[in-house]
N, CA and C of each residue as an Amber inpcrd file, in Angstrom:
protein
   552
 122.5930000 -33.4340000 107.4320000 122.1130000 -33.2980000 106.3390000
 120.8530000 -33.3920000 106.2770000 120.4080000 -34.7590000 106.5800000
 118.8270000 -34.3190000 106.6130000 118.4660000 -33.5420000 107.3040000
 118.3420000 -32.9250000 108.3260000 117.4960000 -31.9520000 108.7980000
 118.1470000 -30.1370000 108.3410000 118.9880000 -30.2110000 107.3540000
 119.1320000 -28.9660000 107.3970000 118.2020000 -28.8660000 105.3120000
 118.6670000 -29.8310000 105.0410000 117.4970000 -30.1130000 103.5840000
 115.9670000 -29.9220000 103.7680000 115.6330000 -30.7040000 104.7240000
 113.8610000 -30.2250000 105.4720000 114.0350000 -29.1430000 105.9310000
 114.8630000 -28.3880000 106.4300000 114.6400000 -26.7590000 106.8050000
 114.7010000 -26.6080000 105.8190000 116.0940000 -26.2120000 104.4910000
 115.4860000 -25.9420000 103.3460000 114.3630000 -26.2320000 102.8020000
 113.9700000 -27.2000000 102.0320000 112.3680000 -27.6240000 101.1650000
 111.4650000 -27.0020000 102.2380000 111.1970000 -26.8410000 103.2290000
 110.0290000 -26.4970000 104.1050000 110.0580000 -25.0560000 104.1300000
 111.7040000 -24.3260000 104.0720000 111.4390000 -23.0380000 104.2650000
 110.8920000 -22.2640000 102.7270000 110.6650000 -23.3670000 101.6300000
 110.6580000 -23.5390000 100.6270000 109.3100000 -22.6680000  99.9150000
 108.5530000 -24.1220000 100.5800000 107.1050000 -24.4510000 100.6990000
 106.2950000 -23.4020000 101.1150000 106.9060000 -23.6030000 102.6310000
 106.8530000 -22.3950000 103.0400000 106.6320000 -20.5650000 102.6480000
 107.4950000 -19.8870000 101.7140000 108.1640000 -19.1680000 100.7330000
 106.8840000 -18.9900000  99.9140000 106.4190000 -19.8820000  99.2110000
 105.6480000 -20.0730000  98.1210000 103.7960000 -19.7180000  98.6230000
 103.9940000 -20.6670000 100.1740000 102.4090000 -20.3420000 100.2730000
 102.0880000 -18.7580000 101.0190000 103.3290000 -18.2260000 101.2360000
 102.4570000 -17.2040000 101.4750000 103.9260000 -15.6800000 100.8720000
 103.6610000 -14.8620000 100.7690000 104.1410000 -13.5120000  99.8730000
 103.8740000 -12.0550000 100.3240000 105.0570000 -11.6450000 100.6240000
 104.8490000  -9.9420000 101.3910000 105.3990000  -9.1500000 100.6570000
 104.4420000  -8.4810000  99.8100000 105.7580000  -7.0840000  99.2370000
 104.6430000  -5.4060000  99.4690000 105.7190000  -4.9760000  99.3640000
 105.7780000  -3.8400000 100.0080000 106.1630000  -2.5010000  98.8980000
 105.6420000  -1.7880000  98.4510000 106.3210000  -0.6650000  97.7560000
 106.6620000   1.4640000  98.1650000 107.3240000   2.1720000  98.1620000
 107.0950000   3.3680000  99.1590000 107.4940000   4.0540000  98.0220000
 106.8060000   5.6850000  98.2300000 107.5400000   6.9990000  97.7130000
 109.0150000   7.4170000  98.0920000 110.3480000   6.7760000  96.9230000
 111.4550000   7.1470000  97.5660000 111.8940000   8.8980000  97.9610000
 110.9120000   9.3710000  97.3570000 111.0030000  10.8100000  97.6180000
 110.5710000  11.3520000  98.8520000 109.6840000  10.7950000  99.8640000
 109.1160000  10.8960000 100.7560000 109.5470000  10.3770000 102.1910000
 109.7170000  11.8380000 103.0290000 110.7770000  11.1600000 104.4260000
 109.4640000  11.2060000 105.6250000 109.7970000   9.8200000 105.4680000
 107.9780000   9.1570000 106.2120000 108.6830000   9.3470000 108.2560000
 109.3230000  10.3960000 108.0710000 109.7130000  10.1370000 109.5970000
 109.4350000  11.3190000 110.2460000 108.4500000  12.0330000 108.8060000
 107.5340000  13.3650000 109.5850000 105.8390000  13.0400000 109.8030000
 105.9590000  11.5570000 109.6460000 104.5220000  11.3640000 109.8190000
 104.4130000  10.8720000 111.5190000 103.4950000  11.8900000 111.9160000
 103.4240000  10.9700000 113.5780000 101.9890000  11.0160000 113.8690000
 101.3870000  11.0790000 113.0920000  99.6930000  11.1490000 113.8330000
  99.0370000  10.2760000 112.6530000  98.0410000   9.6300000 112.6860000
  97.4270000   8.9460000 112.0630000  95.6630000   9.0640000 111.9040000
  95.0090000   8.2740000 110.9610000  93.4360000   8.3720000 111.2940000
  93.5280000   6.8990000 110.1650000  92.2420000   6.0180000 110.6100000
  91.8790000   5.4960000 109.2460000  90.4800000   5.6470000 108.2640000
  90.7450000   5.1800000 107.6140000  89.3990000   5.1440000 106.2700000
  88.6420000   4.4500000 106.2640000  87.6670000   4.1770000 105.9950000
  86.9790000   2.6480000 106.3590000  87.1450000   2.5200000 104.5620000
  87.6380000   0.8120000 104.5270000  87.9070000   0.5390000 102.7630000
  85.9970000   0.9220000 102.1430000  86.0980000   1.1410000 100.6950000
  84.9780000   1.5400000 100.3820000  84.2740000   2.4260000 100.7270000
  82.9550000   2.2150000  99.5800000  81.7900000   3.9550000 100.0140000
  80.8970000   3.2940000 101.2530000  81.4230000   4.2790000 102.0240000
  80.1870000   4.4090000 103.2020000  79.2720000   3.8520000 103.5720000
  78.1780000   3.7540000 102.3850000  77.1370000   3.3330000 101.9760000
  76.9900000   1.3970000 101.4370000  78.2510000   1.0930000 101.2810000
  77.9150000   0.0110000 101.2620000  78.8190000  -0.7340000 101.9810000
  79.8210000  -0.1890000 102.7200000  80.7100000  -0.5370000 103.7340000
  79.9240000  -1.3650000 104.6450000  79.1110000  -0.9360000 105.2770000
  77.9340000  -1.7020000 105.6690000  77.6240000  -3.0750000 105.7220000
  77.6810000  -3.5730000 104.4950000  77.6840000  -4.4410000 103.5280000
  78.9330000  -5.5490000 103.6780000  80.0850000  -5.2690000 103.6840000
  81.3880000  -5.5000000 103.6720000  81.6130000  -7.1560000 104.6740000
  81.6020000  -7.4050000 103.3780000  82.0560000  -8.9330000 104.1740000
  83.8500000  -8.5690000 105.4330000  84.4080000  -8.2890000 105.5060000
  85.9950000  -7.5220000 105.6610000  85.5660000  -7.0820000 107.1250000
  84.4130000  -6.3660000 106.6400000  83.7100000  -6.0780000 108.7870000
  84.0090000  -6.9120000 109.6730000  83.7830000  -7.9510000 109.3850000
  83.9920000  -8.9270000 110.5200000  85.3590000  -9.2150000 110.9290000
  86.1780000  -9.2740000 110.0020000  87.5260000  -8.7570000 111.0350000
  88.3310000  -7.5830000 110.8110000  87.5600000  -6.2960000 110.5040000
  87.6340000  -4.5440000 110.7950000  88.6990000  -4.5960000 112.0080000
  88.0610000  -4.8050000 112.6550000  88.6880000  -4.7110000 114.2580000
  89.6720000  -5.7210000 114.4400000  89.8520000  -6.1730000 114.1690000
  91.3780000  -7.3440000 114.5280000  92.7570000  -6.3330000 113.0120000
  91.6120000  -5.9320000 111.9280000  93.2600000  -5.6690000 111.0930000
  93.4600000  -4.2600000 112.0220000  92.1440000  -2.9900000 112.2320000
  93.0110000  -2.1810000 112.5560000  93.6250000  -1.9860000 113.5870000
  93.5500000  -3.4760000 114.7660000  94.1430000  -3.4380000 115.7520000
  95.6760000  -4.0280000 115.7180000  95.6370000  -4.7770000 115.3420000
  97.1660000  -5.3530000 114.9520000  97.8310000  -4.0260000 114.0900000
  97.0320000  -3.0430000 113.1300000  98.1830000  -2.6140000 112.6640000
  98.0280000  -1.2220000 113.4340000  97.1740000  -1.0700000 114.5210000
  97.4170000   0.1410000 115.4600000  98.6840000   0.2210000 116.3220000
  98.6740000  -1.4560000 116.3780000  99.8960000  -1.6390000 116.7170000
 100.7970000  -1.5250000 116.6500000 101.0590000  -1.8300000 115.1280000
 102.4760000  -1.9660000 114.5170000 102.7550000  -0.1320000 114.1660000
 101.8300000   0.1250000 114.2910000 101.7580000   2.1260000 113.9480000
 102.8900000   2.5370000 115.4010000 101.9990000   2.4580000 116.4050000
 101.8500000   2.9280000 117.6660000 103.5050000   2.6230000 118.3300000
 104.3060000   1.0400000 117.7120000 105.5010000   1.1100000 117.9970000
 107.0180000   1.3670000 116.9440000 106.3650000   2.0600000 116.1590000
 106.6880000   2.7200000 115.4050000 106.7890000   4.6170000 115.5150000
 106.0000000   5.0230000 116.7050000 105.8730000   6.5350000 117.2830000
 104.9410000   7.2680000 116.8920000 103.8600000   6.3930000 115.7840000
 102.3820000   6.8760000 115.2530000 101.3750000   6.9550000 116.4750000
 100.8320000   8.7040000 116.1680000  99.4680000   8.5470000 117.7870000
  98.3770000   8.6060000 116.2990000  97.5500000   7.8000000 116.9940000
  95.7660000   7.9050000 116.1980000  95.5260000   9.2790000 116.4920000
  94.8320000  10.0340000 114.9770000  94.2630000  11.1340000 115.6030000
  93.4640000  11.7970000 114.6850000  91.6480000  11.1620000 114.8270000
  90.6390000  11.3910000 113.4950000  90.4930000  12.5960000 113.0980000
  90.9470000  13.3950000 114.1310000  90.9560000  15.1490000 113.6010000
  91.6140000  15.3670000 112.7660000  93.3470000  15.6640000 113.0920000
  94.0830000  16.2130000 111.9110000  95.2500000  15.2190000 111.5850000
  95.0700000  14.4170000 111.3070000  96.2530000  13.3420000 110.9030000
  96.8480000  13.6470000 109.5390000  98.8820000  13.4340000 109.9680000
  99.0830000  13.2320000 108.7440000  99.2540000  12.2850000 107.9440000
  99.3970000  10.7810000 108.2410000  98.2340000   9.9100000 107.0590000
  97.1160000   9.2460000 107.1720000  96.6770000   8.6800000 106.1630000
  95.5480000   8.1100000 106.2880000  95.7680000   6.9450000 106.2080000
  95.5080000   5.7690000 106.8000000  95.4810000   4.4630000 106.8940000
  94.0810000   4.2270000 105.9520000  94.3700000   2.9560000 105.0650000
  93.2480000   1.7780000 104.4430000  93.8610000   0.6620000 104.0390000
  92.6830000  -0.2890000 104.7430000  93.0520000  -1.2810000 104.5060000
  92.4740000  -2.3430000 103.2080000  92.3370000  -3.5710000 102.8630000
  91.4400000  -3.8320000 101.6720000  91.5700000  -5.3930000 101.4950000
  91.0920000  -6.4280000 101.9110000  90.9940000  -7.7760000 101.8760000
  89.9930000  -8.1670000 100.7990000  91.1810000  -9.6340000 100.1790000
  89.9180000 -10.3510000  99.7970000  90.5220000 -11.8440000 100.2280000
  89.4880000 -12.8540000  99.5030000  89.1880000 -14.0260000  99.8790000
  89.1090000 -14.8670000  98.7880000  89.5100000 -15.4550000  97.6730000
  88.8340000 -16.2700000  96.9420000  88.9130000 -17.7850000  97.3010000
  88.4440000 -18.9370000  96.8370000  88.3980000 -20.0870000  97.3150000
  88.4800000 -20.8300000  96.1950000  89.8030000 -21.6090000  96.3190000
  90.2740000 -22.3060000  95.7380000  89.7420000 -23.7960000  95.5180000
  89.4280000 -24.6140000  94.6260000  88.8190000 -26.2330000  94.3570000
  90.4560000 -26.9800000  93.9190000  90.7630000 -28.2200000  94.3840000
  91.2450000 -28.1760000  93.8080000  91.5160000 -29.7770000  93.6470000
  91.0730000 -31.0750000  92.7870000  90.3220000 -32.5540000  92.5940000
  91.8420000 -33.0700000  92.8940000  91.6130000 -34.4740000  93.0830000
  92.6270000 -35.2190000  92.7340000  91.8890000 -36.5080000  92.5670000
  92.6760000 -37.6500000  92.2310000  91.7420000 -39.3590000  91.4090000
  92.9490000 -39.9110000  92.0880000  92.4390000 -41.0500000  92.3500000
  93.0060000 -41.9490000  93.1070000  93.2940000 -42.6790000  92.3440000
  94.7990000 -44.0050000  92.2610000  94.9200000 -44.6830000  91.1780000
  93.7220000 -45.6630000  90.9970000  93.5000000 -45.9720000  89.8120000
  92.6040000 -46.6440000  89.0480000  93.3170000 -48.0520000  89.1890000
  92.4570000 -49.3760000  89.3370000  93.2400000 -50.4490000  89.1690000
  92.1700000 -51.3810000  87.9400000  93.4980000 -51.5030000  87.5030000
  92.8520000 -52.4760000  85.7980000  93.1370000 -53.6690000  85.6030000
  92.0580000 -54.5190000  85.1130000  92.3270000 -55.8390000  84.3560000
  92.3590000 -55.8440000  82.9370000  93.8600000 -56.4660000  82.2920000
  94.0630000 -56.7320000  81.4810000  94.9830000 -58.1200000  81.0700000
  94.2390000 -58.3740000  79.4270000  94.3700000 -59.5140000  79.0830000
  95.2190000 -58.9430000  77.7220000  96.7600000 -60.0240000  77.2530000
  97.0570000 -59.8070000  76.3130000  97.7770000 -61.5240000  76.1960000
  97.3790000 -61.4570000  74.4670000  97.6830000 -62.4840000  73.5170000
  98.9860000 -62.0360000  72.8970000 100.0590000 -63.0530000  72.4030000
 101.1000000 -62.6790000  71.9540000 101.4200000 -63.7820000  70.6350000
 101.7620000 -64.3630000  69.7400000 102.1780000 -64.6890000  68.6660000
 103.5570000 -64.4840000  67.7250000 103.6480000 -65.4880000  66.7900000
 104.9880000 -65.2590000  66.4780000 104.3020000 -63.9100000  65.0110000
 104.7100000 -62.8940000  64.6540000 104.2030000 -61.6730000  64.6240000
 102.9540000 -60.5870000  64.5470000 102.2970000 -61.2340000  65.4420000
 101.1100000 -60.6200000  66.7660000 100.8300000 -60.1420000  67.6310000
 100.2750000 -59.2060000  67.8120000 100.3350000 -59.2670000  70.1800000
  98.6170000 -58.6820000  69.8380000  98.1920000 -58.8620000  70.9230000
  96.5740000 -58.2930000  71.2440000  96.4520000 -58.1870000  72.8500000
  95.9150000 -56.0180000  73.4440000  95.6340000 -56.3650000  74.5710000
  94.8020000 -55.8350000  74.7420000  94.3200000 -55.5910000  75.6410000
  93.2390000 -54.7410000  76.5090000  93.2740000 -55.0790000  77.7240000
  92.3240000 -53.7150000  77.9520000  92.4940000 -53.8870000  79.9880000
  90.7930000 -53.2910000  79.8760000  90.7840000 -53.0110000  81.0900000
  88.9240000 -52.7000000  81.5850000  89.7110000 -52.2570000  83.0080000
  88.8770000 -51.0160000  83.9580000  88.9760000 -50.5530000  85.3720000
  87.8240000 -51.1900000  85.1320000  88.4030000 -51.8500000  86.8400000
  87.5530000 -52.6080000  87.6030000  87.4210000 -51.7460000  88.7900000
  88.4020000 -50.8210000  89.7830000  87.8380000 -50.2800000  90.5780000
  88.8180000 -49.2640000  90.5990000  88.5780000 -47.9770000  92.0900000
  89.6410000 -47.1570000  91.9380000  89.1700000 -45.4690000  91.5870000
  89.9630000 -44.7870000  91.4770000  89.5380000 -43.7610000  90.4250000
  88.4630000 -42.7020000  91.5490000  88.5910000 -42.9750000  92.3050000
  87.6820000 -41.9010000  93.7140000  88.4400000 -40.7070000  93.3620000
  87.5530000 -39.4290000  93.1410000  87.9320000 -37.9910000  92.3530000
  87.8610000 -37.4590000  93.9280000  88.8950000 -36.5300000  94.5740000
  88.4290000 -35.7990000  95.8390000  88.2480000 -34.5470000  96.0950000
  87.8350000 -33.8420000  96.4150000  87.8290000 -32.4950000  96.0480000
  88.1000000 -31.5990000  97.5080000  89.1860000 -30.8430000  97.7050000
  89.7330000 -30.1440000  98.2450000  89.8810000 -28.8580000  98.2380000
  89.6000000 -27.8030000  99.3090000  88.8640000 -26.4510000  99.1060000
  90.2570000 -25.9060000 100.4510000  90.6210000 -24.5520000  99.0660000
  91.7260000 -23.9780000 100.4900000  90.6230000 -22.3410000  99.8890000
  91.6540000 -21.0970000 101.1740000  91.0200000 -20.0490000 100.6580000
  92.3470000 -19.4420000  99.9170000  92.6550000 -18.0840000  99.2710000
  93.6560000 -17.4890000  98.5960000  93.1470000 -16.4710000  99.2330000
  93.8200000 -16.0560000 100.1150000  93.3370000 -14.1080000 101.0560000
  94.6850000 -13.5570000 100.4840000  93.9710000 -12.1520000 100.3650000
  94.7890000 -11.1170000 100.4790000  94.8790000  -9.8310000 101.4210000
  95.7500000  -9.1390000 102.0940000  95.7480000  -7.7930000 103.0510000
  96.6010000  -7.2250000 102.2730000  95.7350000  -5.8810000 102.5640000
  96.9500000  -4.8640000 102.1760000  96.5700000  -3.1660000 103.1100000
  97.1920000  -2.6990000 103.1260000  97.5210000  -1.7380000 103.6550000
  98.0270000  -0.7230000 102.5210000  97.4210000   0.7620000 102.8780000
  97.8860000   1.6440000 102.2870000  98.0810000   2.9210000 102.7190000
  98.6310000   3.8380000 102.8480000  99.8550000   5.0680000 103.2740000
  99.6040000   6.2920000 102.5240000  98.3970000   7.4500000 102.8940000
  98.3460000   8.4460000 101.9980000  98.8520000   9.6020000 102.8820000
  99.1970000  10.9870000 101.8010000  99.7710000  11.8840000 102.9740000
  98.7630000  12.8480000 102.3090000  98.5710000  13.6410000 103.9630000
  96.8170000  13.9930000 103.4560000  97.3700000  15.4530000 103.5280000
  99.2000000  15.7750000 103.6010000  99.1130000  17.3330000 102.8810000
  99.3410000  17.2100000 101.1780000  99.7860000  16.3020000 100.4820000
 100.0820000  16.1410000  99.1860000  98.9000000  15.4840000  98.4530000
  98.3190000  14.7050000  99.2780000  96.7530000  14.0010000  98.7470000
  97.2570000  12.6320000  98.2280000  98.2430000  11.8640000  97.8650000
  99.3550000  10.9350000  97.6300000  99.7890000   9.5900000  98.3890000
  99.3180000   8.3530000  97.6800000  99.2580000   7.4840000  98.1610000
 101.3460000   7.1440000  98.1530000 101.4710000   6.9690000  99.5490000
 102.9210000   6.8080000  99.8380000 103.4870000   5.7300000  99.9430000
 103.1480000   4.7230000 100.1940000 103.2500000   3.5860000 100.7260000
 102.4570000   2.7790000 100.7950000 102.2290000   1.3780000 100.3390000
 101.4220000   0.3170000 100.7900000 102.3440000  -0.9580000 100.8550000
 101.9000000  -1.8800000 101.5980000 101.8150000  -3.7300000 102.1630000
 100.8560000  -4.1820000 102.1130000 101.3800000  -5.3620000 101.4480000
 100.4050000  -6.6320000 101.2750000 100.8380000  -7.8960000 101.2240000
 100.4710000  -8.6390000 101.8240000 100.2360000 -10.2840000 102.1130000
  99.1200000 -11.0910000 101.3590000  99.7990000 -12.2300000 100.7930000
  99.4540000 -12.6730000  99.5430000  99.1360000 -14.6040000 100.6500000
  98.1600000 -14.7500000 101.3020000  98.6050000 -16.3490000 101.8590000
  96.8640000 -17.3780000 101.7280000  97.7530000 -18.7190000 101.2880000
  96.4980000 -20.0790000 100.8510000  96.0460000 -20.0980000 102.7370000
  94.5160000 -20.2690000 102.5060000  94.6210000 -21.0410000 104.4860000
  93.7900000 -21.6550000 104.2910000  93.1640000 -22.5070000 104.9080000
  91.5710000 -22.9280000 105.6020000  90.9130000 -22.0440000 106.4720000
  89.7930000 -22.3260000 106.1250000  88.5010000 -21.8790000 106.8540000
  89.1160000 -22.1730000 108.0490000  89.5180000 -23.1710000 108.6660000
  89.4540000 -23.6720000 110.1250000  90.4010000 -23.4070000 110.9490000
  91.6020000 -22.5250000 109.6770000  92.7330000 -21.8410000 110.4680000
  92.1140000 -20.7170000 111.7620000  92.8390000 -20.3210000 112.4610000
  92.7200000 -19.0370000 113.2630000  92.6150000 -17.8940000 112.7880000
  92.4080000 -17.7280000 111.7900000  91.8400000 -16.3730000 111.2160000
  92.7090000 -14.7470000 111.7080000  92.4190000 -14.8520000 112.5180000
  92.5400000 -13.9720000 114.0570000  93.8880000 -14.1040000 113.9040000
  94.7730000 -15.0890000 114.0790000  96.1800000 -15.1120000 114.3840000
  96.9300000 -14.7410000 112.8230000  96.6120000 -15.3100000 111.9960000
  96.7450000 -15.0740000 110.1780000  96.5700000 -13.5790000 110.3220000
  95.9410000 -12.9900000 111.0060000  95.8390000 -10.9930000 110.3630000
  96.7550000 -10.2750000 111.2920000  96.8690000 -11.2990000 112.1420000
  97.9230000 -10.5700000 112.9530000  99.4240000 -10.7590000 112.9820000
  99.4580000 -12.1220000 112.4350000 100.7150000 -12.5100000 112.1970000
 101.5230000 -11.6400000 110.5210000 100.0130000 -11.4230000 109.6990000
 101.2230000 -10.9420000 108.6180000 100.7070000  -9.5270000 108.7220000
  99.9890000  -9.5900000 109.4930000 100.5880000  -7.5930000 109.4260000
 101.2890000  -7.4050000 110.3020000 102.2240000  -8.1040000 110.7350000
 103.1500000  -7.9100000 111.1380000 104.4110000  -8.0570000 110.4580000
 104.2670000  -8.9430000 110.0300000 105.2120000  -8.9440000 108.4610000
 105.6900000  -8.0820000 107.3090000 104.3400000  -7.2630000 107.2820000
 103.9220000  -6.3660000 105.7970000 104.4810000  -5.3360000 106.6050000
 104.3440000  -4.8290000 108.2270000 104.7800000  -3.1100000 108.5070000
 106.2120000  -3.8390000 108.5400000 106.7840000  -5.0150000 109.1960000
 108.0480000  -5.5010000 109.2640000 109.2700000  -4.6740000 108.1600000
 108.4490000  -4.5970000 107.0850000 109.1420000  -3.8090000 105.7030000
 108.8060000  -2.1320000 105.9020000 107.5650000  -1.5470000 106.5360000
 107.8280000  -0.5300000 106.8560000 108.7910000   0.5610000 106.6410000
 108.5910000   1.4710000 106.1880000 110.6560000   2.3270000 106.0670000
 110.6270000   2.9590000 107.7160000 110.1770000   3.4720000 108.5400000
 110.2670000   3.1570000 109.7950000 110.5540000   2.4280000 110.5260000
 111.4780000   2.0550000 111.0780000 111.4410000   0.2000000 112.5590000
 110.7820000   1.2670000 113.1670000 110.8520000   0.0910000 114.3550000
 109.9960000  -0.1130000 115.6990000 111.0370000   0.4610000 116.4420000
 110.6870000   1.6950000 117.3330000 111.1130000   2.5540000 118.6320000
 111.9350000   1.1560000 119.5260000 112.7800000   1.2970000 120.5160000
 112.7610000   0.7700000 121.1380000 112.3340000   0.7860000 122.3900000
C-alpha cells in the first residue's frame, strides 16, 4: 500500500512539473503528408542572434527522428508540410526562510498578563533558482498555407540538468500525440 501511495504521489508531482499539449485541425487528413521541411523560427536576420539556436540542432534532430518513424521524408525543395519550432525559458527564483529562534518573557497575575519576545537567531533567507521551459512544434500545410497541428511541452528544470536529454524526451512526448502513429 505504501509503495502504491508513493507511486501515486510521485506521479502527481511529475504531472505538475511537466505538461504536454497538442491540437490539430480535425478536417485535415494527416496521412497525405509524406514530405516536410524546416523553417527557422523568427526573422532570418534576427534568427542569427537567437539563444535557442544553440540547441536548434538537437531540437530538429529529435523531431526528424520522430517524423521519419511516421513515414515522413525531409524535402526542402517541395515539402507537403512545413515545421517550425519555438522555445522559451524563464528563470524562476523562489525564496525560503529558515525558522527563527525567539526568546520570550511572560508575566501573569490575577487579572493581568504581559508578554514579549525577541528574535535571536535564524531566519536566514535562501534563494533557489530553476527554469520554466517551453518547447513547441507547429506544422503548416503547404497547400492550404494553414497551421494544421501543434504540440508543446512545458517543464521546470535546472540548468545543471542534461538539456539535450530533456529536449529529446520532450520531443518524443509531443510527437506521441501526433495524429499519425509510428510505423512498425
